[in-house]
C-alpha positions in Angstrom: 147.0 174.2 75.6 143.6 172.9 76.5 142.6 169.2 76.5 140.7 169.4 73.2 143.6 171.0 71.4 146.0 168.3 72.7 143.6 165.6 71.7 143.3 167.0 68.2 147.1 167.2 67.8 147.5 163.6 69.1 144.8 162.4 66.7 146.5 164.1 63.8 149.9 162.6 64.8 148.8 159.0 65.1 146.1 159.2 62.4 146.6 158.5 58.7 146.5 160.9 55.8 145.5 160.2 52.2 148.2 159.2 49.8 149.2 161.7 47.1 148.4 161.1 43.5 150.9 158.9 41.6 152.1 161.9 39.6 153.2 163.6 42.8 155.1 160.4 43.8 156.8 160.3 40.4 157.5 164.1 40.5 159.2 163.9 43.9 161.3 160.9 42.7 162.5 163.0 39.8 163.2 166.0 42.1 165.2 163.8 44.4 167.2 162.3 41.5 167.9 165.9 40.3 169.7 166.7 43.5 171.5 163.4 43.9 172.8 162.5 40.4 174.4 165.8 39.1 177.8 166.2 40.8 177.6 169.9 41.2 174.2 169.8 43.0 175.2 166.7 45.0 178.1 168.6 46.5 175.5 170.7 48.3 172.7 168.3 48.9 175.1 165.7 50.3 175.2 167.8 53.5 171.8 166.4 54.3 173.1 162.8 53.9 176.0 163.7 56.2 173.5 164.8 58.9 171.8 161.4 58.6 175.2 159.6 58.5 176.5 161.3 61.6 173.2 161.1 63.3 173.2 157.3 62.8 176.6 157.1 64.5 175.4 159.2 67.4 172.1 157.4 67.9 173.6 153.9 67.8 176.3 155.1 70.2 173.7 156.1 72.7 171.6 153.0 72.2 174.7 150.7 72.8 175.5 152.5 76.1 178.4 154.7 74.8 178.7 158.3 75.9 178.1 160.7 73.0 180.4 163.7 73.4 179.7 165.6 70.2 179.1 165.7 66.4 180.7 168.0 63.9 179.6 168.7 60.3 182.0 170.3 57.8 181.4 172.3 54.7 183.1 169.7 52.6 180.3 167.3 53.5 182.5 165.3 55.9 181.6 164.8 59.5 182.8 163.4 62.8 181.0 161.8 65.7 182.9 161.3 68.9 181.8 158.9 71.7 183.4 157.5 74.7 183.4 153.9 75.8 185.3 150.7 75.1 187.4 151.1 71.9 186.3 147.6 70.8 183.4 145.3 71.2 179.9 145.1 69.8 178.9 148.6 70.8 181.8 150.1 68.9 181.2 147.9 65.9 177.5 148.8 65.6 178.4 152.5 66.1 180.9 152.4 63.3 178.6 150.5 61.0 175.7 152.9 61.5 177.0 155.7 59.4 176.7 154.5 55.9 173.7 152.4 56.7 171.7 155.2 58.5 170.5 157.2 55.5 169.1 154.3 53.4 167.6 152.7 56.5 166.0 156.0 57.5 164.6 156.2 54.0 163.3 152.7 54.3 161.6 153.5 57.6 160.2 156.6 56.1 158.8 154.7 53.1 157.1 152.3 55.5 155.4 155.2 57.3 154.4 156.8 54.1 153.1 153.5 52.8 150.9 153.3 55.9 149.7 156.9 55.3 151.6 158.3 58.4 152.7 161.5 56.7 152.3 163.7 59.8 154.0 161.2 62.1 157.0 161.0 59.7 157.4 164.8 59.7 157.2 165.1 63.4 159.6 162.3 64.1 162.1 163.7 61.7 161.8 167.1 63.3 162.3 165.7 66.8 165.4 163.8 65.7 166.9 166.9 64.2 166.2 169.0 67.3 167.8 166.2 69.5 170.8 166.1 67.2 171.2 169.9 67.3 172.0 169.7 71.0 175.0 167.5 70.2 176.5 169.6 67.4 179.8 171.2 68.4 180.7 173.5 65.5 179.1 176.5 63.9 178.6 175.1 60.4 177.0 172.0 61.9 174.6 174.1 63.9 173.6 176.1 60.9 173.1 173.1 58.7 171.0 171.2 61.2 169.1 174.3 62.3 168.1 175.1 58.7 167.1 171.5 58.0 165.1 171.2 61.2 163.5 174.6 60.5 162.3 173.4 57.1 160.7 170.4 58.6 159.1 172.5 61.4 157.7 175.0 58.9 156.2 172.3 56.7 154.8 170.4 59.6 153.0 173.4 61.2 152.2 175.8 58.3 151.9 173.8 55.1 148.7 172.2 53.8 148.2 168.4 53.5 149.3 168.3 49.8 152.5 170.2 50.4 153.3 168.1 53.4 152.8 164.9 51.4 155.0 166.1 48.6 157.7 167.3 51.0 157.7 164.0 52.9 157.9 161.9 49.7 160.7 164.1 48.4 162.7 163.7 51.6 162.3 159.9 51.7 163.2 159.5 48.0 166.2 161.7 48.7 167.3 159.4 51.6 166.8 156.3 49.5 168.7 157.6 46.4 171.2 159.6 48.3 171.9 156.7 50.6 173.3 154.7 47.6 175.9 157.1 46.3 178.3 157.5 49.3 179.2 153.8 49.4 180.2 154.0 45.7 182.2 157.2 46.4 184.0 155.5 49.3 184.8 152.5 47.1 186.2 154.9 44.4 188.4 156.7 47.0 189.7 153.4 48.4 190.6 152.1 44.9 192.8 155.2 44.5 194.5 154.5 47.9 192.5 157.2 49.8 190.1 157.1 52.8 192.4 154.9 54.8 190.6 155.7 58.0 187.1 155.3 56.6 184.3 153.5 58.5 184.9 150.4 56.5 188.6 150.4 57.5 187.8 151.0 61.1 185.3 148.1 61.0 188.0 146.0 59.4 190.4 146.7 62.3 187.6 146.1 64.9 186.4 142.8 63.4 189.4 141.5 61.3 186.9 141.2 58.4 188.2 142.8 55.2 187.1 146.3 54.5 185.7 145.2 51.2 183.2 143.0 53.0 182.0 146.0 54.9 181.7 147.9 51.7 179.6 145.1 50.3 177.4 145.4 53.4 177.0 149.1 52.8 176.1 148.5 49.2 173.6 145.7 50.0 171.8 147.8 52.7 171.5 150.9 50.5 170.4 149.1 47.3 167.9 146.8 49.1 166.5 149.8 51.0 166.1 151.6 47.7 164.3 148.7 46.1 162.1 147.9 49.1 161.4 151.6 49.9 160.7 152.4 46.3 158.1 149.6 46.1 156.3 151.0 49.2 156.3 154.5 47.8 155.1 153.5 44.4 152.5 151.2 46.1 153.6 148.1 44.3 
């Protein structure tokens, strides 16, 4: 790669791109809702939220000095992230709290980038994160899921035109914001029926001696506030 090509790529990465028309923003919101709200479709699309959920656990584990040993993604949309380190303390608490908060916070961060016109930067950062996560996947289904997701981002980033890239980026961010809300409600419903006894909220309760319900409230607050704030940025309000 010569210097001029590298400079051009760098300028494209850090530069801004024009915002799509409002109808595109609304259409991508409707598309995201169409894969989050219906239960039958959600059973499939939730796999992408699981990637963000487990990726959040893994990223925070690394940032807090824990040793990340592997991530597994399962066909029932559950997942497992294993890290080594002290079984208590701030690092473990932050790692456990990162799962349910990761998708909406990623959506909020994505909305901030799109609001600033950084469409290309968003796509490249997402691709890089998925490639990094792929290295830590320890089961075949997980490898397939992350590979296909990362491949979609890579193809759009390199081959699609500006309008397609913008529509794809907005759809992804809307999906993270909307899809980040539903899991906490699902967890609350499971716990009300006596299930999910080893959920993130229950693990956090044991780590902090704070009731699991308070952690559920935190998950709800983060996801709903991210949806409201991110939605305002995307709609340019």
